[in-house]
N, C-alpha and C positions, 0 to 999 in steps of 0.2 A: 504494500500500500504506500502510495506516495505521501511525502511529507506535506501537510497543509500549507506551509509557507511556499513551497515550490509549486504546488498546484495553484495557489492563489496568484503567484507571479505569472504563471502561464495564462491565467484568465486576463490579467492586466495587459499582457502583450497582445493577446488575441483581440481584446476590445480596442486597443489603440490601433492595431493593424487594420481591423475592419472599419474603424472610423475614417481611416485614410483610403479606404477602398483598395487596399493592397492584397495581393495573393501571398501565400506563404513563399512562393517562388520569387516574387518581386522583393519581398522583405529579405529573403536570402541573398539576392543579388546586391541589395543595398548594404548588407552587412558582411558580405563575403563568407556567408555561412550557407550550408546546404538547406534545401527545402525540408529535407528529412529532419535536420537538427532543429529548425524552426518549429516543426510539428512536435518534436519531442519536448521542447521548451513549453509550448502551449498546452500540451497534455500533462505537464508536470512530471515528465519522465527523466529529466535531467536538471541538475542544479547549475545554472550558468555562472561563469566566472565574472569578476568585475570587468574584465576586458570585453566580454560578451555584453554585459549590461551597458557599457559605454557605447558599443557599436549599435545595439538595439535602440538606445536613446537617440543617437544621432539619426539613424535611419527612420525613426518614428517622429522626427522633428520635435523632440522634447529634450528634457534633461534627465540625468540619472536620478536627481532628487525628486523630480515629478513622478517618475516611475515608482520610486520607493514610497512616495506619498500615496499614490494610487494603491500600492500593495497594502500599506497600513490601513487605508480606508476599506479595502476589500476584506481584510482579515477581521475588521471590527474591533471592539474594545478588548483589551487584554484582561482575561478573567482573573489573572493573578493580582491585579491592582485593586 
């Protein structure tokens, strides 16, 4: 079972990609990553590195901070607080 953090990040990437009307292949071309890898990120099957986060942010016309903010919003409140 995938980690909820990784799964949530995949949802964020998919929403951002779809908002720009990009295919996984087009996002892959913009990031120099394969379409298969983009799919794995979106399905929460892989935990992307900071270098991939930076490439995704640039390709999605946003910042790394904005992607992380979206991730935090997607996760909801921290139940430990």
